[in-house]
Residue frames relative to the residue before (quaternion, step in Angstrom):
aa qw qx qy qz dx dy dz
M 1.0000 0.0000 0.0000 0.0000 0.00 0.00 0.00
P 0.6216 -0.4941 0.4161 0.4431 3.61 -1.21 0.25
R 0.6061 -0.6034 0.3649 0.3681 3.55 -0.97 0.81
D 0.7390 0.4226 -0.2540 0.4591 3.60 0.84 -0.89
A 0.5400 0.6041 -0.4127 0.4162 3.60 1.26 0.29
V 0.4629 0.6554 -0.4794 0.3555 3.61 1.21 -0.02
R 0.6031 -0.6178 0.3803 0.3316 3.52 -1.17 0.63
L 0.1766 -0.7562 0.6251 0.0789 3.53 -1.23 0.67
Q 0.1457 -0.7628 0.6261 0.0700 3.54 -0.78 1.08
V 0.1432 -0.7931 0.5901 0.0480 3.59 -0.76 1.07
V 0.0534 -0.8062 0.5886 -0.0282 3.56 -0.65 1.17
D 0.1376 0.7674 -0.6179 0.1017 3.55 -0.82 1.05
A 0.7752 -0.3711 0.2343 0.4543 3.56 -1.28 -0.10
T 0.6788 0.4957 -0.3003 0.4509 3.61 1.16 -0.45
G 0.7379 -0.3621 0.2474 0.5131 3.59 1.18 -0.28
V 0.6032 -0.5540 0.4508 0.3550 3.54 -1.25 -0.58
A 0.0866 -0.7800 0.6189 0.0343 3.57 -0.96 0.93
S 0.2833 -0.7517 0.5747 0.1563 3.56 -1.17 0.65
A 0.1102 0.7792 -0.6057 0.1175 3.57 -0.94 0.92
R 0.4683 -0.5920 0.5409 0.3711 3.53 -1.32 -0.46
V 0.6413 -0.5303 0.3708 0.4123 3.58 -1.16 0.47
R 0.6192 0.5534 -0.3537 0.4303 3.60 1.04 -0.66
D 0.6345 0.5273 -0.3249 0.4625 3.61 1.26 -0.32
L 0.3558 0.7871 -0.4610 0.2034 3.60 1.24 -0.08
P 0.6254 0.5510 -0.3770 0.4040 3.69 0.85 -0.73
A 0.6145 0.5633 -0.3577 0.4208 3.61 1.08 -0.58
F 0.7179 0.4301 -0.2441 0.4900 3.60 1.19 -0.48
L 0.6610 0.4342 -0.3018 0.5324 3.55 1.33 0.15
R 0.2380 -0.7707 0.5734 0.1437 3.56 -1.23 0.26
R 0.6964 -0.4666 0.3403 0.4261 3.53 -1.29 0.38
G 0.7699 0.3316 -0.2639 0.4771 3.54 -0.92 0.97
D 0.5030 0.6251 -0.4444 0.3984 3.60 1.20 -0.25
L 0.2193 -0.7754 0.5829 0.1045 3.55 -1.12 0.74
L 0.1769 -0.7694 0.6085 0.0807 3.56 -0.76 1.11
V 0.1553 -0.7709 0.6130 0.0759 3.57 -1.05 0.84
A 0.0806 -0.8222 0.5634 -0.0119 3.58 -0.52 1.23
N 0.4301 -0.6723 0.5425 0.2623 3.54 -1.29 0.48
R 0.2459 -0.8053 0.5264 0.1180 3.57 -0.63 1.13
S 0.4011 0.7024 -0.4931 0.3204 3.61 1.20 0.19
A 0.1991 -0.7739 0.5931 0.0984 3.55 -0.97 0.90
L 0.5590 -0.6142 0.4461 0.3335 3.53 -1.17 0.62
R 0.1559 -0.7440 0.6411 0.1056 3.55 -1.15 0.73
P 0.5739 -0.5435 0.4484 0.4174 3.61 -1.12 0.41
A 0.0009 0.8410 -0.5380 0.0576 3.59 -0.70 1.02
A 0.6390 0.5083 -0.3313 0.4729 3.61 1.25 -0.06
V 0.0671 0.7865 -0.6087 0.0800 3.55 -0.80 1.03
H 0.3830 -0.7138 0.5416 0.2248 3.55 -0.95 0.90
A 0.0704 -0.8055 0.5884 -0.0089 3.54 -1.11 0.72
R 0.2679 -0.7156 0.6141 0.1975 3.51 -1.40 0.22
I 0.3707 -0.7106 0.5567 0.2185 3.55 -1.07 0.80
D 0.4833 -0.6961 0.4455 0.2886 3.57 -0.73 1.03
D 0.8024 0.0054 0.0485 0.5948 3.57 0.82 -0.99
P 0.1298 -0.8473 0.5076 0.0875 3.60 0.38 1.19
P 0.5061 -0.6312 0.4900 0.3244 3.59 -1.05 0.74
P 0.6710 -0.4807 0.3584 0.4362 3.61 -1.19 0.32
G 0.8151 0.2539 -0.2055 0.4785 3.56 -0.96 0.94
V 0.6515 0.4726 -0.3118 0.5050 3.60 1.28 -0.05
Q 0.4005 -0.7226 0.5092 0.2414 3.57 -0.77 1.02
E 0.6230 -0.5906 0.3770 0.3477 3.53 -1.21 0.59
R 0.7331 0.3938 -0.2304 0.5043 3.57 0.91 -0.90
M 0.0293 0.7895 -0.6108 0.0529 3.55 -1.09 0.71
L 0.3805 -0.6960 0.5644 0.2287 3.54 -1.38 0.06
V 0.1624 -0.7758 0.6059 0.0677 3.55 -0.97 0.93
H 0.1425 -0.7479 0.6432 0.0817 3.55 -0.96 0.96
L 0.2538 -0.7855 0.5511 0.1217 3.56 -0.46 1.24
A 0.1995 -0.8433 0.4921 0.0833 3.55 -0.11 1.31
H 0.8093 -0.0652 0.0981 0.5754 3.59 0.76 -1.03
R 0.2294 -0.7291 0.6289 0.1420 3.53 -1.16 0.76
Y 0.1799 -0.8176 0.5431 0.0654 3.56 -0.60 1.18
G 0.7747 -0.1658 0.1136 0.5995 3.58 1.27 -0.18
P 0.7357 -0.3906 0.2748 0.4802 3.61 -1.25 0.01
G 0.8549 0.0654 -0.0816 0.5082 3.57 -0.69 1.12
A 0.6471 0.4977 -0.3165 0.4830 3.61 1.23 0.17
W 0.0800 0.8174 -0.5560 0.1277 3.57 -0.43 1.26
L 0.2083 -0.6777 0.6759 0.2012 3.48 -1.40 0.35
A 0.0054 0.8349 -0.5434 0.0871 3.56 -0.63 1.15
E 0.3437 -0.6750 0.6053 0.2449 3.51 -1.32 0.44
L 0.2002 -0.7808 0.5855 0.0860 3.57 -0.73 1.10
R 0.0259 -0.8337 0.5475 -0.0677 3.56 -0.51 1.26
V 0.5556 -0.5479 0.4976 0.3788 3.52 -1.34 0.30
D 0.7262 -0.2569 0.1925 0.6080 3.57 0.87 -1.01
E 0.7800 -0.3549 0.2202 0.4661 3.59 -1.27 -0.11
A 0.7546 0.3978 -0.2080 0.4787 3.58 0.97 -0.82
N 0.7593 0.3279 -0.1675 0.5366 3.61 1.21 -0.43
P 0.2469 -0.8389 0.4677 0.1288 3.57 -0.20 1.25
G 0.5158 -0.5988 0.4759 0.3859 3.60 0.93 -0.61
P 0.4618 0.2225 -0.6614 -0.5474 1.69 -1.70 -1.84
L 0.4701 -0.6522 0.5176 0.2928 3.53 -1.23 0.56
P 0.3501 -0.7600 0.5062 0.2088 3.62 -0.71 1.01
L 0.1713 0.8011 -0.5478 0.1696 3.57 0.48 1.20
P 0.3527 -0.7576 0.5030 0.2206 3.60 -0.55 1.07
I 0.6432 -0.4984 0.4111 0.4109 3.54 -1.27 0.40
G 0.7527 0.3533 -0.2845 0.4772 3.54 -0.91 0.96
T 0.4480 0.6797 -0.4633 0.3503 3.59 1.26 -0.12
R 0.2809 -0.7644 0.5610 0.1489 3.56 -0.97 0.88
L 0.1256 -0.7722 0.6215 0.0399 3.53 -1.04 0.93
R 0.1871 -0.7183 0.6482 0.1697 3.53 -1.27 0.45
M 0.1266 -0.8101 0.5720 0.0213 3.53 -0.37 1.32
G 0.6053 0.5724 -0.4108 0.3705 3.54 -0.96 0.87
E 0.4437 0.6151 -0.5361 0.3706 3.52 0.42 1.28
A 0.4680 -0.6522 0.5145 0.3015 3.53 -1.06 0.71
E 0.7001 -0.4848 0.3187 0.4163 3.56 -1.27 0.26
D 0.6884 0.4448 -0.2885 0.4950 3.59 1.17 -0.45
A 0.5631 -0.6393 0.3446 0.3943 3.57 1.33 0.40
A 0.4535 0.6524 -0.4801 0.3718 3.61 1.22 0.23
P 0.4829 -0.6843 0.4523 0.3066 3.61 -0.88 0.82
L 0.4196 -0.6737 0.5456 0.2691 3.54 -1.16 0.63
D 0.6695 -0.5221 0.3479 0.3977 3.57 -1.27 0.32
A 0.8165 0.1575 -0.0437 0.5537 3.57 0.99 -0.79
P 0.0902 -0.8024 0.5885 0.0410 3.62 0.15 1.20
V 0.2643 -0.7572 0.5844 0.1238 3.55 -1.21 0.65
D 0.3166 -0.7383 0.5652 0.1878 3.56 -0.90 0.93
A 0.0623 -0.7926 0.6066 0.0029 3.53 -1.12 0.75
T 0.2588 -0.7367 0.6061 0.1516 3.52 -1.29 0.55
V 0.3879 -0.7128 0.5401 0.2230 3.56 -0.91 0.98
L 0.1448 -0.7861 0.5983 0.0557 3.55 -0.79 1.06
A 0.8153 -0.2811 0.1829 0.4720 3.57 -1.21 -0.44
P 0.5116 -0.6093 0.4933 0.3517 3.59 -1.18 0.45
Y 0.5438 -0.5713 0.4875 0.3746 3.53 -1.26 0.42
P 0.5242 -0.6706 0.4040 0.3351 3.64 -0.69 0.98
G 0.8367 0.1865 -0.1683 0.4867 3.54 -0.77 1.11
L 0.7396 0.3218 -0.1945 0.5583 3.59 1.26 -0.23
P 0.2096 -0.8601 0.4469 0.1291 3.59 0.28 1.23
R 0.6527 0.5245 -0.3385 0.4292 3.62 1.11 -0.47
L 0.6645 0.4700 -0.3112 0.4905 3.60 1.22 -0.29
R 0.0336 -0.7939 0.6070 -0.0152 3.54 -0.92 1.00
F 0.4209 -0.6343 0.5754 0.2993 3.50 -1.21 0.56
L 0.1243 -0.7812 0.6095 0.0527 3.56 -1.03 0.87
R 0.1796 -0.7173 0.6567 0.1482 3.53 -1.22 0.61
T 0.1245 -0.8154 0.5639 0.0393 3.57 -0.60 1.13
D 0.4823 -0.6774 0.4845 0.2719 3.54 -1.18 0.65
G 0.7700 0.0706 -0.0593 0.6314 3.57 1.31 -0.10
E 0.6219 -0.5198 0.4102 0.4180 3.55 -1.23 -0.30
P 0.3394 -0.7601 0.5117 0.2128 3.63 -0.47 1.14
T 0.3030 -0.7401 0.5772 0.1651 3.54 -1.13 0.74
A 0.1527 -0.7769 0.6071 0.0673 3.56 -0.43 1.22
T 0.2221 -0.8152 0.5283 0.0835 3.56 -0.93 0.90
A 0.7737 0.2789 -0.1402 0.5513 3.59 1.22 -0.21
P 0.5212 -0.6094 0.4794 0.3566 3.58 -1.19 0.40
V 0.5857 -0.5216 0.4682 0.4072 3.53 -1.30 0.25
R 0.0159 0.7809 -0.6230 0.0427 3.56 -0.78 1.07
Y 0.2238 -0.7669 0.5874 0.1299 3.54 -1.18 0.65
G 0.7055 -0.5212 0.3022 0.3732 3.51 -1.28 0.47
H 0.6371 0.5491 -0.3506 0.4119 3.63 1.10 -0.49
V 0.6075 0.5464 -0.3628 0.4480 3.61 1.23 -0.24
R 0.3334 -0.7447 0.5459 0.1904 3.57 -0.75 1.05
G 0.7898 0.2402 -0.2042 0.5261 3.54 -1.00 0.84
R 0.4322 -0.6664 0.5364 0.2854 3.54 -1.29 -0.28
P 0.1587 -0.8281 0.5288 0.0969 3.60 0.29 1.21
P 0.4396 -0.6813 0.5103 0.2867 3.61 -0.99 0.75
L 0.7246 -0.4411 0.3026 0.4345 3.54 -1.30 0.25
Q 0.6387 0.5565 -0.3370 0.4109 3.60 0.97 -0.83
A 0.5956 0.5809 -0.3651 0.4178 3.60 1.12 -0.59
Y 0.6876 0.4707 -0.2662 0.4845 3.58 1.22 -0.49
A 0.4929 0.6796 -0.4283 0.3343 3.61 1.23 -0.14
T 0.1950 -0.7470 0.6196 0.1411 3.54 -1.18 0.62
I 0.6127 -0.5686 0.4010 0.3748 3.56 -1.20 0.48
F 0.6642 0.5050 -0.3023 0.4609 3.60 1.21 -0.45
G 0.6308 0.6188 -0.3218 0.3400 3.57 1.12 -0.67
D 0.1548 0.7867 -0.5844 0.1250 3.57 -0.56 1.16
R 0.6923 0.3930 -0.2768 0.5381 3.60 1.27 0.21
P 0.2439 -0.8026 0.5218 0.1548 3.63 0.02 1.22
G 0.3326 0.7534 -0.5220 0.2221 3.55 -0.98 0.85
S 0.6621 0.5164 -0.3135 0.4435 3.60 1.17 -0.38
A 0.4140 -0.6799 0.5494 0.2538 3.53 -1.15 0.73
E 0.7570 0.1579 -0.1192 0.6228 3.58 1.24 -0.46
M 0.5251 -0.6824 0.4071 0.3046 3.55 -0.92 0.87
A 0.5033 -0.5860 0.5400 0.3342 3.51 -1.36 0.42
S 0.1775 -0.8888 0.4108 0.0989 3.51 0.54 1.31
A 0.5863 0.5826 -0.3910 0.4049 3.63 1.08 -0.50
G 0.6737 0.4913 -0.3038 0.4610 3.59 1.16 -0.43
R 0.4920 0.7102 -0.4179 0.2809 3.58 1.19 -0.34
P 0.7110 0.4624 -0.3053 0.4330 3.70 0.85 -0.74
F 0.5333 0.6234 -0.4266 0.3807 3.63 1.19 -0.13
T 0.1257 -0.7906 0.5990 0.0176 3.55 -1.02 0.96
A 0.6795 -0.4775 0.3554 0.4289 3.56 -1.28 0.23
S 0.6622 0.4971 -0.3185 0.4614 3.60 0.94 -0.80
L 0.6352 0.5136 -0.3395 0.4664 3.60 1.03 -0.68
L 0.6459 0.5109 -0.3287 0.4623 3.59 0.95 -0.79
Q 0.6331 0.5177 -0.3336 0.4690 3.58 1.03 -0.72
A 0.6464 0.5130 -0.3179 0.4668 3.59 0.98 -0.81
L 0.6405 0.5131 -0.3227 0.4716 3.58 1.05 -0.72
R 0.6394 0.5095 -0.3289 0.4727 3.59 0.99 -0.76
T 0.6381 0.5220 -0.3222 0.4653 3.57 0.98 -0.83
R 0.6490 0.5217 -0.2972 0.4673 3.56 1.09 -0.72
G 0.5025 -0.6567 0.4227 0.3709 3.58 1.23 -0.41
V 0.4472 0.6727 -0.4581 0.3709 3.57 1.24 0.44
Q 0.3161 -0.7466 0.5594 0.1727 3.58 -0.95 0.91
L 0.1345 -0.7751 0.6120 0.0814 3.56 -1.28 0.42
V 0.0176 0.7574 -0.6527 0.0083 3.53 -1.04 0.89
R 0.3004 -0.7664 0.5472 0.1512 3.57 -1.25 0.37
I 0.1394 -0.7233 0.6689 0.1004 3.50 -1.25 0.69
T 0.3148 -0.7157 0.5734 0.2448 3.58 -1.28 -0.05
L 0.1587 0.7344 -0.6560 0.0718 3.54 -1.03 0.86
H 0.2336 -0.7860 0.5627 0.1046 3.55 -0.57 1.23
A 0.2214 -0.8221 0.5170 0.0880 3.55 -0.33 1.29
G 0.3698 -0.6923 0.5744 0.2324 3.51 -1.22 0.63
V 0.7109 -0.3876 0.3177 0.4934 3.56 -1.08 -0.67
S 0.3783 -0.7671 0.4863 0.1786 3.55 -1.06 0.78
S 0.6349 0.5411 -0.3403 0.4339 3.61 1.16 -0.39
L 0.1088 0.8802 -0.4478 0.1139 3.53 0.53 1.22
D 0.2832 -0.7959 0.4984 0.1948 3.61 1.16 -0.36
A 0.1986 0.7491 -0.6008 0.1962 3.60 0.79 0.91
P 0.6048 -0.5682 0.3910 0.3981 3.61 -1.03 0.62
A 0.5383 -0.6692 0.4082 0.3095 3.57 -0.88 0.98
D 0.7284 0.4134 -0.2411 0.4903 3.59 1.11 -0.63
D 0.4730 0.6768 -0.4384 0.3550 3.58 1.26 0.23
A 0.2616 -0.8099 0.5081 0.1323 3.56 -0.24 1.28
R 0.5560 0.6301 -0.3974 0.3687 3.61 1.20 -0.29
L 0.1647 -0.8191 0.5268 0.1565 3.58 1.18 -0.53
I 0.0735 -0.8484 0.5243 -0.0004 3.54 0.48 1.28
V 0.0623 0.7708 -0.6299 0.0729 3.57 -0.84 1.02
P 0.4271 -0.6961 0.5020 0.2848 3.62 -0.73 0.93
A 0.6160 -0.5571 0.4086 0.3786 3.54 -1.20 0.58
E 0.1068 -0.7890 0.6046 0.0218 3.55 -0.99 0.94
A 0.4843 -0.6756 0.4791 0.2818 3.55 -1.01 0.86
F 0.0749 0.7993 -0.5913 0.0760 3.58 -0.96 0.86
E 0.0634 -0.7774 0.6233 0.0559 3.51 -1.36 0.28
V 0.0458 -0.7206 0.6907 0.0395 3.52 -1.16 0.82
D 0.2349 -0.8122 0.5158 0.1382 3.59 -0.37 1.19
A 0.7197 -0.4767 0.2998 0.4061 3.53 -1.32 0.29
A 0.6434 0.5281 -0.3360 0.4408 3.60 0.98 -0.79
T 0.6700 0.4859 -0.3042 0.4716 3.58 0.92 -0.88
A 0.6415 0.5235 -0.3311 0.4526 3.59 0.92 -0.88
G 0.6702 0.5048 -0.3043 0.4511 3.58 0.92 -0.86
T 0.6614 0.5061 -0.3103 0.4585 3.58 0.96 -0.84
V 0.6448 0.5034 -0.3247 0.4748 3.59 0.98 -0.81
N 0.6710 0.4977 -0.3073 0.4557 3.59 0.88 -0.86
D 0.6171 0.5321 -0.3442 0.4664 3.60 1.05 -0.71
A 0.6550 0.5126 -0.3139 0.4578 3.58 0.93 -0.90
L 0.6658 0.4935 -0.3092 0.4665 3.58 0.91 -0.88
G 0.6647 0.5166 -0.3057 0.4448 3.57 0.96 -0.85
E 0.7144 0.4222 -0.2371 0.5051 3.57 1.15 -0.62
G 0.5204 -0.6729 0.3953 0.3465 3.58 1.27 0.12
R 0.4414 0.6875 -0.4679 0.3370 3.57 1.16 0.46
R 0.5396 -0.6480 0.4358 0.3147 3.56 -1.15 0.58
V 0.1735 -0.7517 0.6304 0.0858 3.54 -1.10 0.85
V 0.0568 -0.8084 0.5846 -0.0371 3.55 -0.69 1.17
A 0.2756 -0.7704 0.5565 0.1446 3.58 -0.74 1.06
I 0.2645 -0.7178 0.6206 0.1721 3.56 -1.09 0.79
G 0.8392 0.0621 -0.0917 0.5325 3.57 -0.17 1.28
T 0.5852 -0.6128 0.4167 0.3293 3.51 -1.19 0.64
G 0.5688 0.5839 -0.3913 0.4271 3.60 1.15 -0.44
A 0.6326 0.5195 -0.3280 0.4715 3.58 1.03 -0.76
V 0.6249 0.5316 -0.3393 0.4602 3.57 1.04 -0.76
R 0.6881 0.4940 -0.2962 0.4413 3.58 0.81 -1.00
A 0.6452 0.5085 -0.3317 0.4639 3.59 1.00 -0.74
L 0.6636 0.4972 -0.3101 0.4651 3.59 0.89 -0.89
E 0.6609 0.5008 -0.3119 0.4637 3.57 0.92 -0.86
S 0.6518 0.5148 -0.3170 0.4580 3.58 1.06 -0.70
A 0.6996 0.4344 -0.2578 0.5054 3.58 1.22 -0.47
W 0.5567 0.6224 -0.3784 0.3993 3.60 1.28 -0.12
D 0.2012 -0.8131 0.5379 0.0949 3.59 -0.72 1.03
G 0.6782 -0.4638 0.2866 0.4927 3.56 1.27 0.23
H 0.7788 0.2449 -0.1306 0.5625 3.54 1.26 -0.41
A 0.8003 -0.0271 0.0687 0.5951 3.58 1.04 -0.72
V 0.5022 -0.5954 0.5248 0.3433 3.52 -1.38 0.22
R 0.1753 -0.8015 0.5682 0.0641 3.55 -0.82 1.05
P 0.5242 -0.5927 0.4793 0.3798 3.62 -1.09 0.54
V 0.1639 0.7855 -0.5783 0.1476 3.59 -0.79 0.95
R 0.0532 -0.7663 0.6400 0.0191 3.52 -1.22 0.67
G 0.3975 0.7104 -0.5064 0.2843 3.57 -0.81 0.93
W 0.6143 -0.5072 0.4371 0.4175 3.53 -1.09 -0.85
T 0.0818 -0.8118 0.5771 0.0352 3.56 -1.01 0.73
R 0.1706 -0.7349 0.6449 0.1220 3.50 -1.25 0.67
R 0.3385 0.7865 -0.4692 0.2161 3.57 1.30 0.13
V 0.0386 0.7562 -0.6523 0.0331 3.52 -0.95 0.94
L 0.3331 -0.7248 0.5660 0.2083 3.54 -1.21 0.48
T 0.0333 0.7681 -0.6379 0.0457 3.51 -0.95 0.95
P 0.6687 -0.4726 0.3499 0.4550 3.62 -1.15 0.32
G 0.7802 0.2640 -0.2400 0.5137 3.52 -0.84 1.07
R 0.7511 0.2702 -0.1748 0.5764 3.59 1.27 -0.08
S 0.4615 0.6820 -0.4320 0.3678 3.54 0.49 1.16
G 0.4156 -0.6543 0.5715 0.2694 3.54 -1.07 0.81
R 0.3392 -0.7766 0.5071 0.1569 3.55 -1.14 0.59
F 0.4932 0.7090 -0.4163 0.2842 3.62 1.14 0.25
L 0.6040 0.5390 -0.3767 0.4502 3.62 1.19 -0.17
S 0.3569 -0.7415 0.5312 0.2016 3.55 -1.01 0.84
G 0.8221 -0.0505 0.0719 0.5626 3.56 1.06 -0.62
L 0.2456 -0.7564 0.5940 0.1214 3.50 -1.37 0.23
I 0.1913 -0.7211 0.6547 0.1214 3.54 -1.09 0.86
T 0.1349 0.8164 -0.5356 0.1688 3.56 -0.51 1.17
G 0.4923 -0.6037 0.5241 0.3443 3.52 -1.31 0.28
L 0.5317 -0.5953 0.4854 0.3568 3.53 -1.33 0.01
H 0.1821 -0.8111 0.5547 0.0344 3.52 -1.03 0.86
G 0.5753 -0.5831 0.4522 0.3527 3.53 -1.25 0.47
P 0.6693 -0.5492 0.3242 0.3813 3.58 -1.19 0.50
E 0.6691 0.5005 -0.3108 0.4529 3.60 1.18 -0.39
A 0.5286 0.6865 -0.3907 0.3109 3.60 1.25 -0.28
S 0.5290 -0.6324 0.4690 0.3165 3.55 -1.11 0.74
H 0.5435 0.6316 -0.4005 0.3812 3.60 1.17 -0.52
L 0.6207 0.5550 -0.3574 0.4231 3.59 1.03 -0.66
R 0.6213 0.5262 -0.3548 0.4596 3.57 1.05 -0.65
L 0.6126 0.5308 -0.3512 0.4686 3.57 1.09 -0.66
L 0.6450 0.5106 -0.3293 0.4635 3.59 0.95 -0.83
L 0.6390 0.5214 -0.3292 0.4599 3.58 0.96 -0.82
A 0.6451 0.5268 -0.3200 0.4515 3.56 1.00 -0.82
M 0.7232 0.4502 -0.2504 0.4600 3.57 0.89 -0.95
L 0.8476 0.2804 -0.0514 0.4476 3.50 0.78 -1.13
G 0.4907 -0.6659 0.4406 0.3489 3.58 1.16 -0.35
T 0.6424 -0.5744 0.3606 0.3568 3.52 -1.16 0.70
E 0.6660 0.5294 -0.3250 0.4131 3.59 0.82 -0.95
R 0.6813 0.4884 -0.2980 0.4566 3.60 0.89 -0.92
V 0.6618 0.5019 -0.3117 0.4616 3.59 0.97 -0.83
Q 0.6465 0.5068 -0.3250 0.4686 3.59 0.96 -0.81
Q 0.6222 0.5356 -0.3355 0.4619 3.58 1.02 -0.79
A 0.6713 0.5044 -0.2996 0.4529 3.58 0.91 -0.94
Y 0.7261 0.4483 -0.2622 0.4506 3.59 0.81 -0.92
R 0.5731 0.5417 -0.3893 0.4760 3.60 1.13 -0.45
A 0.6790 0.4781 -0.2902 0.4755 3.59 0.90 -0.93
A 0.6332 0.5293 -0.3369 0.4532 3.61 1.02 -0.73
A 0.6468 0.5109 -0.3199 0.4671 3.57 1.00 -0.79
E 0.6531 0.5138 -0.3122 0.4605 3.58 0.97 -0.84
A 0.7212 0.4177 -0.2399 0.4978 3.59 1.06 -0.74
D 0.3621 -0.7561 0.4694 0.2772 3.58 1.31 -0.06
L 0.1548 0.7983 -0.5605 0.1570 3.57 0.85 0.98
A 0.4504 -0.6991 0.4975 0.2468 3.54 -1.14 0.72
A 0.2987 -0.7658 0.5510 0.1441 3.55 -1.00 0.92
H 0.7303 0.4602 -0.3323 0.3800 3.51 -1.45 -0.13
E 0.8183 -0.3989 0.1584 0.3824 3.53 -1.40 0.09
F 0.7369 0.3388 -0.2338 0.5363 3.63 1.13 -0.40
G 0.4742 0.7217 -0.3967 0.3114 3.57 1.23 0.38
D 0.7153 -0.4218 0.3519 0.4320 3.49 -1.36 -0.42
L 0.3986 -0.7198 0.5222 0.2243 3.57 -1.31 0.20
Q 0.2265 -0.7175 0.6369 0.1681 3.49 -1.41 0.34
L 0.1417 -0.7031 0.6842 0.1317 3.52 -1.26 0.61
I 0.0036 -0.8201 0.5692 -0.0576 3.56 -0.32 1.27
W 0.2361 -0.7790 0.5711 0.1062 3.53 -0.67 1.18
R 0.5144 -0.6276 0.4881 0.3214 3.52 -1.06 0.78
């Protein structure tokens, strides 16, 4: 279907409304400010072989390159395959040879890597030291996605800065015609950057710390100024996706949004949330996802439960190719 034909659930103080994403201008008003994530997806999945696999571990595996911290320095998710995350019990010092195409044919320039320490609290993420720059040939895909979508299927109209291992999925249903309709409505749009890693982290469900590896982000001076002008004039600011929320919150000094570029581990949980956003456009997530804690922080338990009960009744689709919600604070 056309991207902007996916369903849109609108939740506000009066209840729940059902629409399509192309109907979004009807739920916004002149002067509203949308904040989108301009990070674009990069190929991040690379097949590998284990030089000396431990007992019970198959030789072939899948590496999701989550973050590059410098030459030869990576944080990666080591998986059995797209549908089976592991964790793989690979001891420190295990050697990998990364560089096979999806059909198991070898690439021209395989790269050797050494497994280093796990990321604290997240056993599926490991630091890797590589002998060169690995060449990923495919996007990160998970078992719930039917077929094998190409990289272009993950592109968003906002994405012009490659860097994310997973796409800023809330922006995917936006189209050129929808953006034109929003401009005609008098809605403004600005962009931030937050390069997301992998989301399937398996942090303990009772871990209130909500461990998230540092992610690169930027809020430039023009965007910061536009957001501050909107807040000063009492206009509504609506984030497109949780990445936009995290970037804005990381740039918020308690009084205003400041231009900033760097790395952030900022997460929002109940009791730890800025209050300057009026609403959020987001996809639907499973009950284990960290995104739900952000929704609870912004919107409160009652509003989130109301939204998800209605989503279940309407059989809305979750995950990166699913439907969207517009939830007003």
